[in-house]
PDB file of N, CA, C and O in Angstrom:
ATOM      1  N   MET A   1     -13.064   4.784  11.538  1.00  0.00           N
ATOM      2  CA  MET A   1     -13.854   5.446  10.513  1.00  0.00           C
ATOM      3  C   MET A   1     -14.348   4.404   9.518  1.00  0.00           C
ATOM      4  O   MET A   1     -13.585   3.558   9.051  1.00  0.00           O
ATOM      5  N   LEU A   2     -15.574   4.478   9.218  1.00  0.00           N
ATOM      6  CA  LEU A   2     -16.170   3.535   8.300  1.00  0.00           C
ATOM      7  C   LEU A   2     -15.598   3.713   6.897  1.00  0.00           C
ATOM      8  O   LEU A   2     -15.617   4.817   6.353  1.00  0.00           O
ATOM      9  N   GLY A   3     -15.095   2.637   6.316  1.00  0.00           N
ATOM     10  CA  GLY A   3     -14.546   2.685   4.971  1.00  0.00           C
ATOM     11  C   GLY A   3     -13.114   3.150   4.882  1.00  0.00           C
ATOM     12  O   GLY A   3     -12.568   3.234   3.782  1.00  0.00           O
ATOM     13  N   ALA A   4     -12.476   3.458   6.015  1.00  0.00           N
ATOM     14  CA  ALA A   4     -11.089   3.907   5.992  1.00  0.00           C
ATOM     15  C   ALA A   4     -10.177   2.742   5.611  1.00  0.00           C
ATOM     16  O   ALA A   4     -10.493   1.582   5.873  1.00  0.00           O
ATOM     17  N   ALA A   5      -9.055   3.062   4.997  1.00  0.00           N
ATOM     18  CA  ALA A   5      -8.082   2.036   4.619  1.00  0.00           C
ATOM     19  C   ALA A   5      -7.453   1.435   5.872  1.00  0.00           C
ATOM     20  O   ALA A   5      -7.172   2.143   6.839  1.00  0.00           O
ATOM     21  N   ILE A   6      -7.236   0.128   5.844  1.00  0.00           N
ATOM     22  CA  ILE A   6      -6.573  -0.578   6.930  1.00  0.00           C
ATOM     23  C   ILE A   6      -5.235  -1.067   6.399  1.00  0.00           C
ATOM     24  O   ILE A   6      -5.193  -1.837   5.439  1.00  0.00           O
ATOM     25  N   VAL A   7      -4.141  -0.628   7.013  1.00  0.00           N
ATOM     26  CA  VAL A   7      -2.793  -0.983   6.576  1.00  0.00           C
ATOM     27  C   VAL A   7      -2.147  -1.812   7.686  1.00  0.00           C
ATOM     28  O   VAL A   7      -2.021  -1.354   8.821  1.00  0.00           O
ATOM     29  N   THR A   8      -1.739  -3.038   7.344  1.00  0.00           N
ATOM     30  CA  THR A   8      -1.050  -3.913   8.288  1.00  0.00           C
ATOM     31  C   THR A   8       0.331  -4.202   7.723  1.00  0.00           C
ATOM     32  O   THR A   8       0.458  -4.803   6.656  1.00  0.00           O
ATOM     33  N   VAL A   9       1.368  -3.772   8.438  1.00  0.00           N
ATOM     34  CA  VAL A   9       2.743  -3.954   7.983  1.00  0.00           C
ATOM     35  C   VAL A   9       3.392  -5.025   8.848  1.00  0.00           C
ATOM     36  O   VAL A   9       3.365  -4.943  10.076  1.00  0.00           O
ATOM     37  N   THR A  10       3.979  -6.035   8.200  1.00  0.00           N
ATOM     38  CA  THR A  10       4.674  -7.109   8.897  1.00  0.00           C
ATOM     39  C   THR A  10       6.168  -6.910   8.686  1.00  0.00           C
ATOM     40  O   THR A  10       6.690  -7.152   7.598  1.00  0.00           O
ATOM     41  N   GLY A  11       6.855  -6.463   9.746  1.00  0.00           N
ATOM     42  CA  GLY A  11       8.278  -6.154   9.609  1.00  0.00           C
ATOM     43  C   GLY A  11       8.463  -5.069   8.574  1.00  0.00           C
ATOM     44  O   GLY A  11       7.678  -4.122   8.511  1.00  0.00           O
ATOM     45  N   ASN A  12       9.498  -5.200   7.762  1.00  0.00           N
ATOM     46  CA  ASN A  12       9.686  -4.254   6.654  1.00  0.00           C
ATOM     47  C   ASN A  12       9.598  -4.974   5.307  1.00  0.00           C
ATOM     48  O   ASN A  12      10.089  -4.470   4.297  1.00  0.00           O
ATOM     49  N   ARG A  13       8.971  -6.151   5.294  1.00  0.00           N
ATOM     50  CA  ARG A  13       8.923  -6.972   4.081  1.00  0.00           C
ATOM     51  C   ARG A  13       7.545  -7.092   3.444  1.00  0.00           C
ATOM     52  O   ARG A  13       7.448  -7.317   2.237  1.00  0.00           O
ATOM     53  N   GLU A  14       6.467  -6.946   4.231  1.00  0.00           N
ATOM     54  CA  GLU A  14       5.121  -7.151   3.696  1.00  0.00           C
ATOM     55  C   GLU A  14       4.164  -6.104   4.240  1.00  0.00           C
ATOM     56  O   GLU A  14       4.304  -5.643   5.373  1.00  0.00           O
ATOM     57  N   ALA A  15       3.188  -5.737   3.415  1.00  0.00           N
ATOM     58  CA  ALA A  15       2.104  -4.868   3.847  1.00  0.00           C
ATOM     59  C   ALA A  15       0.810  -5.386   3.231  1.00  0.00           C
ATOM     60  O   ALA A  15       0.762  -5.729   2.050  1.00  0.00           O
ATOM     61  N   PHE A  16      -0.226  -5.435   4.043  1.00  0.00           N
ATOM     62  CA  PHE A  16      -1.558  -5.815   3.588  1.00  0.00           C
ATOM     63  C   PHE A  16      -2.452  -4.593   3.717  1.00  0.00           C
ATOM     64  O   PHE A  16      -2.484  -3.945   4.764  1.00  0.00           O
ATOM     65  N   ILE A  17      -3.175  -4.281   2.654  1.00  0.00           N
ATOM     66  CA  ILE A  17      -4.010  -3.094   2.636  1.00  0.00           C
ATOM     67  C   ILE A  17      -5.432  -3.511   2.308  1.00  0.00           C
ATOM     68  O   ILE A  17      -5.673  -4.253   1.355  1.00  0.00           O
ATOM     69  N   GLN A  18      -6.378  -3.021   3.116  1.00  0.00           N
ATOM     70  CA  GLN A  18      -7.789  -3.272   2.871  1.00  0.00           C
ATOM     71  C   GLN A  18      -8.499  -1.939   2.671  1.00  0.00           C
ATOM     72  O   GLN A  18      -8.066  -0.916   3.202  1.00  0.00           O
ATOM     73  N   ASN A  19      -9.573  -1.948   1.918  1.00  0.00           N
ATOM     74  CA  ASN A  19     -10.436  -0.775   1.699  1.00  0.00           C
ATOM     75  C   ASN A  19      -9.738   0.357   0.946  1.00  0.00           C
ATOM     76  O   ASN A  19     -10.039   1.524   1.195  1.00  0.00           O
ATOM     77  N   TYR A  20      -8.822   0.049   0.041  1.00  0.00           N
ATOM     78  CA  TYR A  20      -8.224   1.104  -0.774  1.00  0.00           C
ATOM     79  C   TYR A  20      -9.142   1.354  -1.977  1.00  0.00           C
ATOM     80  O   TYR A  20      -9.965   0.508  -2.328  1.00  0.00           O
ATOM     81  N   LYS A  21      -8.991   2.506  -2.590  1.00  0.00           N
ATOM     82  CA  LYS A  21      -9.855   2.880  -3.722  1.00  0.00           C
ATOM     83  C   LYS A  21      -9.204   2.641  -5.082  1.00  0.00           C
ATOM     84  O   LYS A  21      -9.900   2.354  -6.056  1.00  0.00           O
ATOM     85  N   GLY A  22      -7.869   2.756  -5.162  1.00  0.00           N
ATOM     86  CA  GLY A  22      -7.206   2.571  -6.442  1.00  0.00           C
ATOM     87  C   GLY A  22      -5.703   2.714  -6.332  1.00  0.00           C
ATOM     88  O   GLY A  22      -5.177   3.162  -5.313  1.00  0.00           O
ATOM     89  N   ILE A  23      -5.011   2.321  -7.412  1.00  0.00           N
ATOM     90  CA  ILE A  23      -3.557   2.426  -7.502  1.00  0.00           C
ATOM     91  C   ILE A  23      -3.241   3.665  -8.333  1.00  0.00           C
ATOM     92  O   ILE A  23      -3.656   3.765  -9.488  1.00  0.00           O
ATOM     93  N   LEU A  24      -2.509   4.605  -7.748  1.00  0.00           N
ATOM     94  CA  LEU A  24      -2.171   5.847  -8.437  1.00  0.00           C
ATOM     95  C   LEU A  24      -0.794   5.805  -9.087  1.00  0.00           C
ATOM     96  O   LEU A  24      -0.591   6.381 -10.156  1.00  0.00           O
ATOM     97  N   GLU A  25       0.151   5.124  -8.444  1.00  0.00           N
ATOM     98  CA  GLU A  25       1.515   5.028  -8.965  1.00  0.00           C
ATOM     99  C   GLU A  25       2.086   3.683  -8.550  1.00  0.00           C
ATOM    100  O   GLU A  25       1.855   3.214  -7.436  1.00  0.00           O
ATOM    101  N   TYR A  26       2.838   3.063  -9.466  1.00  0.00           N
ATOM    102  CA  TYR A  26       3.393   1.745  -9.153  1.00  0.00           C
ATOM    103  C   TYR A  26       4.705   1.563  -9.887  1.00  0.00           C
ATOM    104  O   TYR A  26       4.725   1.469 -11.114  1.00  0.00           O
ATOM    105  N   ASN A  27       5.810   1.512  -9.137  1.00  0.00           N
ATOM    106  CA  ASN A  27       7.105   1.114  -9.680  1.00  0.00           C
ATOM    107  C   ASN A  27       7.868   0.412  -8.563  1.00  0.00           C
ATOM    108  O   ASN A  27       7.329   0.237  -7.470  1.00  0.00           O
ATOM    109  N   THR A  28       9.095   0.012  -8.811  1.00  0.00           N
ATOM    110  CA  THR A  28       9.820  -0.804  -7.836  1.00  0.00           C
ATOM    111  C   THR A  28      10.281  -0.015  -6.611  1.00  0.00           C
ATOM    112  O   THR A  28      10.747  -0.614  -5.641  1.00  0.00           O
ATOM    113  N   GLN A  29      10.161   1.321  -6.634  1.00  0.00           N
ATOM    114  CA  GLN A  29      10.587   2.131  -5.496  1.00  0.00           C
ATOM    115  C   GLN A  29       9.436   2.835  -4.783  1.00  0.00           C
ATOM    116  O   GLN A  29       9.571   3.225  -3.623  1.00  0.00           O
ATOM    117  N   THR A  30       8.310   3.000  -5.466  1.00  0.00           N
ATOM    118  CA  THR A  30       7.181   3.732  -4.899  1.00  0.00           C
ATOM    119  C   THR A  30       5.867   3.103  -5.338  1.00  0.00           C
ATOM    120  O   THR A  30       5.678   2.781  -6.511  1.00  0.00           O
ATOM    121  N   ILE A  31       4.965   2.933  -4.382  1.00  0.00           N
ATOM    122  CA  ILE A  31       3.595   2.529  -4.677  1.00  0.00           C
ATOM    123  C   ILE A  31       2.686   3.513  -3.950  1.00  0.00           C
ATOM    124  O   ILE A  31       2.779   3.666  -2.732  1.00  0.00           O
ATOM    125  N   VAL A  32       1.810   4.177  -4.693  1.00  0.00           N
ATOM    126  CA  VAL A  32       0.887   5.141  -4.107  1.00  0.00           C
ATOM    127  C   VAL A  32      -0.539   4.642  -4.341  1.00  0.00           C
ATOM    128  O   VAL A  32      -0.941   4.357  -5.469  1.00  0.00           O
ATOM    129  N   LEU A  33      -1.285   4.548  -3.247  1.00  0.00           N
ATOM    130  CA  LEU A  33      -2.668   4.089  -3.302  1.00  0.00           C
ATOM    131  C   LEU A  33      -3.602   5.215  -2.884  1.00  0.00           C
ATOM    132  O   LEU A  33      -3.244   6.060  -2.064  1.00  0.00           O
ATOM    133  N   GLN A  34      -4.793   5.220  -3.449  1.00  0.00           N
ATOM    134  CA  GLN A  34      -5.808   6.174  -3.031  1.00  0.00           C
ATOM    135  C   GLN A  34      -6.667   5.527  -1.965  1.00  0.00           C
ATOM    136  O   GLN A  34      -7.255   4.471  -2.194  1.00  0.00           O
ATOM    137  N   GLY A  35      -6.742   6.149  -0.811  1.00  0.00           N
ATOM    138  CA  GLY A  35      -7.639   5.716   0.250  1.00  0.00           C
ATOM    139  C   GLY A  35      -8.896   6.559   0.196  1.00  0.00           C
ATOM    140  O   GLY A  35      -9.073   7.357  -0.724  1.00  0.00           O
ATOM    141  N   LYS A  36      -9.765   6.387   1.168  1.00  0.00           N
ATOM    142  CA  LYS A  36     -11.000   7.164   1.193  1.00  0.00           C
ATOM    143  C   LYS A  36     -10.732   8.640   1.432  1.00  0.00           C
ATOM    144  O   LYS A  36     -11.303   9.494   0.754  1.00  0.00           O
ATOM    145  N   ASN A  37      -9.855   8.949   2.403  1.00  0.00           N
ATOM    146  CA  ASN A  37      -9.607  10.340   2.786  1.00  0.00           C
ATOM    147  C   ASN A  37      -8.192  10.824   2.521  1.00  0.00           C
ATOM    148  O   ASN A  37      -7.899  12.004   2.718  1.00  0.00           O
ATOM    149  N   CYS A  38      -7.301   9.928   2.074  1.00  0.00           N
ATOM    150  CA  CYS A  38      -5.913  10.335   1.855  1.00  0.00           C
ATOM    151  C   CYS A  38      -5.242   9.372   0.886  1.00  0.00           C
ATOM    152  O   CYS A  38      -5.815   8.354   0.500  1.00  0.00           O
ATOM    153  N   LYS A  39      -4.029   9.711   0.505  1.00  0.00           N
ATOM    154  CA  LYS A  39      -3.200   8.816  -0.302  1.00  0.00           C
ATOM    155  C   LYS A  39      -2.228   8.104   0.625  1.00  0.00           C
ATOM    156  O   LYS A  39      -1.779   8.673   1.620  1.00  0.00           O
ATOM    157  N   ILE A  40      -1.903   6.857   0.297  1.00  0.00           N
ATOM    158  CA  ILE A  40      -0.972   6.061   1.094  1.00  0.00           C
ATOM    159  C   ILE A  40       0.223   5.740   0.208  1.00  0.00           C
ATOM    160  O   ILE A  40       0.070   5.123  -0.846  1.00  0.00           O
ATOM    161  N   CYS A  41       1.409   6.155   0.631  1.00  0.00           N
ATOM    162  CA  CYS A  41       2.614   6.011  -0.177  1.00  0.00           C
ATOM    163  C   CYS A  41       3.571   5.033   0.503  1.00  0.00           C
ATOM    164  O   CYS A  41       3.952   5.228   1.657  1.00  0.00           O
ATOM    165  N   PHE A  42       3.953   3.987  -0.215  1.00  0.00           N
ATOM    166  CA  PHE A  42       4.949   3.020   0.247  1.00  0.00           C
ATOM    167  C   PHE A  42       6.230   3.297  -0.509  1.00  0.00           C
ATOM    168  O   PHE A  42       6.225   3.367  -1.738  1.00  0.00           O
ATOM    169  N   GLU A  43       7.333   3.456   0.215  1.00  0.00           N
ATOM    170  CA  GLU A  43       8.621   3.717  -0.404  1.00  0.00           C
ATOM    171  C   GLU A  43       9.606   2.639   0.017  1.00  0.00           C
ATOM    172  O   GLU A  43       9.573   2.177   1.158  1.00  0.00           O
ATOM    173  N   GLY A  44      10.481   2.236  -0.896  1.00  0.00           N
ATOM    174  CA  GLY A  44      11.464   1.212  -0.577  1.00  0.00           C
ATOM    175  C   GLY A  44      12.192   0.727  -1.801  1.00  0.00           C
ATOM    176  O   GLY A  44      12.387   1.469  -2.763  1.00  0.00           O
ATOM    177  N   LYS A  45      12.594  -0.527  -1.759  1.00  0.00           N
ATOM    178  CA  LYS A  45      13.345  -1.139  -2.866  1.00  0.00           C
ATOM    179  C   LYS A  45      12.679  -2.453  -3.244  1.00  0.00           C
ATOM    180  O   LYS A  45      12.159  -3.169  -2.389  1.00  0.00           O
ATOM    181  N   ARG A  46      12.702  -2.756  -4.524  1.00  0.00           N
ATOM    182  CA  ARG A  46      12.143  -4.003  -5.054  1.00  0.00           C
ATOM    183  C   ARG A  46      10.702  -4.226  -4.613  1.00  0.00           C
ATOM    184  O   ARG A  46      10.309  -5.348  -4.296  1.00  0.00           O
ATOM    185  N   LEU A  47       9.914  -3.146  -4.595  1.00  0.00           N
ATOM    186  CA  LEU A  47       8.515  -3.262  -4.201  1.00  0.00           C
ATOM    187  C   LEU A  47       7.711  -3.921  -5.317  1.00  0.00           C
ATOM    188  O   LEU A  47       7.947  -3.673  -6.499  1.00  0.00           O
ATOM    189  N   SER A  48       6.771  -4.754  -4.929  1.00  0.00           N
ATOM    190  CA  SER A  48       5.885  -5.378  -5.914  1.00  0.00           C
ATOM    191  C   SER A  48       4.530  -5.624  -5.267  1.00  0.00           C
ATOM    192  O   SER A  48       4.423  -5.806  -4.055  1.00  0.00           O
ATOM    193  N   ILE A  49       3.508  -5.626  -6.096  1.00  0.00           N
ATOM    194  CA  ILE A  49       2.170  -5.979  -5.649  1.00  0.00           C
ATOM    195  C   ILE A  49       2.000  -7.459  -5.941  1.00  0.00           C
ATOM    196  O   ILE A  49       1.936  -7.864  -7.101  1.00  0.00           O
ATOM    197  N   ASP A  50       1.927  -8.273  -4.887  1.00  0.00           N
ATOM    198  CA  ASP A  50       1.806  -9.726  -5.053  1.00  0.00           C
ATOM    199  C   ASP A  50       0.430 -10.107  -5.569  1.00  0.00           C
ATOM    200  O   ASP A  50       0.305 -10.975  -6.432  1.00  0.00           O
ATOM    201  N   TYR A  51      -0.603  -9.459  -5.043  1.00  0.00           N
ATOM    202  CA  TYR A  51      -1.964  -9.676  -5.546  1.00  0.00           C
ATOM    203  C   TYR A  51      -2.817  -8.480  -5.166  1.00  0.00           C
ATOM    204  O   TYR A  51      -2.491  -7.745  -4.234  1.00  0.00           O
ATOM    205  N   TYR A  52      -3.900  -8.291  -5.884  1.00  0.00           N
ATOM    206  CA  TYR A  52      -4.868  -7.277  -5.500  1.00  0.00           C
ATOM    207  C   TYR A  52      -6.248  -7.667  -6.007  1.00  0.00           C
ATOM    208  O   TYR A  52      -6.396  -8.287  -7.060  1.00  0.00           O
ATOM    209  N   THR A  53      -7.239  -7.291  -5.235  1.00  0.00           N
ATOM    210  CA  THR A  53      -8.642  -7.451  -5.608  1.00  0.00           C
ATOM    211  C   THR A  53      -9.296  -6.079  -5.440  1.00  0.00           C
ATOM    212  O   THR A  53      -8.608  -5.088  -5.190  1.00  0.00           O
ATOM    213  N   ASN A  54     -10.593  -6.022  -5.573  1.00  0.00           N
ATOM    214  CA  ASN A  54     -11.299  -4.758  -5.363  1.00  0.00           C
ATOM    215  C   ASN A  54     -11.265  -4.317  -3.904  1.00  0.00           C
ATOM    216  O   ASN A  54     -11.527  -3.152  -3.604  1.00  0.00           O
ATOM    217  N   GLU A  55     -10.946  -5.237  -2.995  1.00  0.00           N
ATOM    218  CA  GLU A  55     -11.011  -4.920  -1.575  1.00  0.00           C
ATOM    219  C   GLU A  55      -9.678  -4.939  -0.850  1.00  0.00           C
ATOM    220  O   GLU A  55      -9.515  -4.217   0.134  1.00  0.00           O
ATOM    221  N   ASP A  56      -8.705  -5.751  -1.305  1.00  0.00           N
ATOM    222  CA  ASP A  56      -7.449  -5.826  -0.582  1.00  0.00           C
ATOM    223  C   ASP A  56      -6.272  -6.109  -1.503  1.00  0.00           C
ATOM    224  O   ASP A  56      -6.445  -6.497  -2.659  1.00  0.00           O
ATOM    225  N   MET A  57      -5.077  -5.909  -0.970  1.00  0.00           N
ATOM    226  CA  MET A  57      -3.859  -6.191  -1.735  1.00  0.00           C
ATOM    227  C   MET A  57      -2.721  -6.508  -0.787  1.00  0.00           C
ATOM    228  O   MET A  57      -2.777  -6.214   0.407  1.00  0.00           O
ATOM    229  N   LYS A  58      -1.675  -7.123  -1.355  1.00  0.00           N
ATOM    230  CA  LYS A  58      -0.449  -7.408  -0.614  1.00  0.00           C
ATOM    231  C   LYS A  58       0.719  -6.806  -1.368  1.00  0.00           C
ATOM    232  O   LYS A  58       0.882  -7.028  -2.568  1.00  0.00           O
ATOM    233  N   ILE A  59       1.533  -6.042  -0.651  1.00  0.00           N
ATOM    234  CA  ILE A  59       2.753  -5.446  -1.197  1.00  0.00           C
ATOM    235  C   ILE A  59       3.929  -6.122  -0.512  1.00  0.00           C
ATOM    236  O   ILE A  59       3.908  -6.315   0.704  1.00  0.00           O
ATOM    237  N   SER A  60       4.953  -6.484  -1.273  1.00  0.00           N
ATOM    238  CA  SER A  60       6.155  -7.057  -0.673  1.00  0.00           C
ATOM    239  C   SER A  60       7.386  -6.376  -1.237  1.00  0.00           C
ATOM    240  O   SER A  60       7.318  -5.705  -2.267  1.00  0.00           O
ATOM    241  N   GLY A  61       8.511  -6.551  -0.563  1.00  0.00           N
ATOM    242  CA  GLY A  61       9.774  -5.928  -0.927  1.00  0.00           C
ATOM    243  C   GLY A  61      10.425  -5.374   0.331  1.00  0.00           C
ATOM    244  O   GLY A  61      10.039  -5.735   1.443  1.00  0.00           O
ATOM    245  N   ASN A  62      11.398  -4.511   0.165  1.00  0.00           N
ATOM    246  CA  ASN A  62      12.028  -3.830   1.305  1.00  0.00           C
ATOM    247  C   ASN A  62      11.320  -2.505   1.512  1.00  0.00           C
ATOM    248  O   ASN A  62      11.601  -1.531   0.814  1.00  0.00           O
ATOM    249  N   ILE A  63      10.405  -2.463   2.466  1.00  0.00           N
ATOM    250  CA  ILE A  63       9.617  -1.258   2.724  1.00  0.00           C
ATOM    251  C   ILE A  63      10.398  -0.366   3.687  1.00  0.00           C
ATOM    252  O   ILE A  63      10.662  -0.748   4.827  1.00  0.00           O
ATOM    253  N   ASP A  64      10.760   0.820   3.215  1.00  0.00           N
ATOM    254  CA  ASP A  64      11.505   1.776   4.038  1.00  0.00           C
ATOM    255  C   ASP A  64      10.588   2.744   4.762  1.00  0.00           C
ATOM    256  O   ASP A  64      10.896   3.166   5.877  1.00  0.00           O
ATOM    257  N   ALA A  65       9.451   3.110   4.141  1.00  0.00           N
ATOM    258  CA  ALA A  65       8.565   4.111   4.744  1.00  0.00           C
ATOM    259  C   ALA A  65       7.144   3.931   4.236  1.00  0.00           C
ATOM    260  O   ALA A  65       6.911   3.504   3.105  1.00  0.00           O
ATOM    261  N   VAL A  66       6.209   4.268   5.102  1.00  0.00           N
ATOM    262  CA  VAL A  66       4.789   4.358   4.742  1.00  0.00           C
ATOM    263  C   VAL A  66       4.360   5.765   5.112  1.00  0.00           C
ATOM    264  O   VAL A  66       4.452   6.169   6.271  1.00  0.00           O
ATOM    265  N   ARG A  67       3.888   6.513   4.114  1.00  0.00           N
ATOM    266  CA  ARG A  67       3.487   7.906   4.370  1.00  0.00           C
ATOM    267  C   ARG A  67       2.032   8.092   3.968  1.00  0.00           C
ATOM    268  O   ARG A  67       1.551   7.488   3.009  1.00  0.00           O
ATOM    269  N   TYR A  68       1.348   8.938   4.718  1.00  0.00           N
ATOM    270  CA  TYR A  68      -0.024   9.302   4.403  1.00  0.00           C
ATOM    271  C   TYR A  68      -0.007  10.730   3.895  1.00  0.00           C
ATOM    272  O   TYR A  68       0.449  11.640   4.586  1.00  0.00           O
ATOM    273  N   LEU A  69      -0.508  10.920   2.682  1.00  0.00           N
ATOM    274  CA  LEU A  69      -0.461  12.245   2.039  1.00  0.00           C
ATOM    275  C   LEU A  69      -1.838  12.868   1.983  1.00  0.00           C
ATOM    276  O   LEU A  69      -1.994  13.979   1.478  1.00  0.00           O
TER     277      LEU A  69
END
């Protein structure tokens, strides 16, 4: 789908996200992003956003789950 979010998870330690629209919630246990058609929720421990631009971001920490809402 054109413009859909692309989520690449490396093990349970890193996630790279492209084409997200915004950050809805951010704390050390939950990060919720707005995609084009859904919300993307990362759950875990010691989560942090290492960097973000208008087009992509990197999340690191102990990622336990990725849910699409």
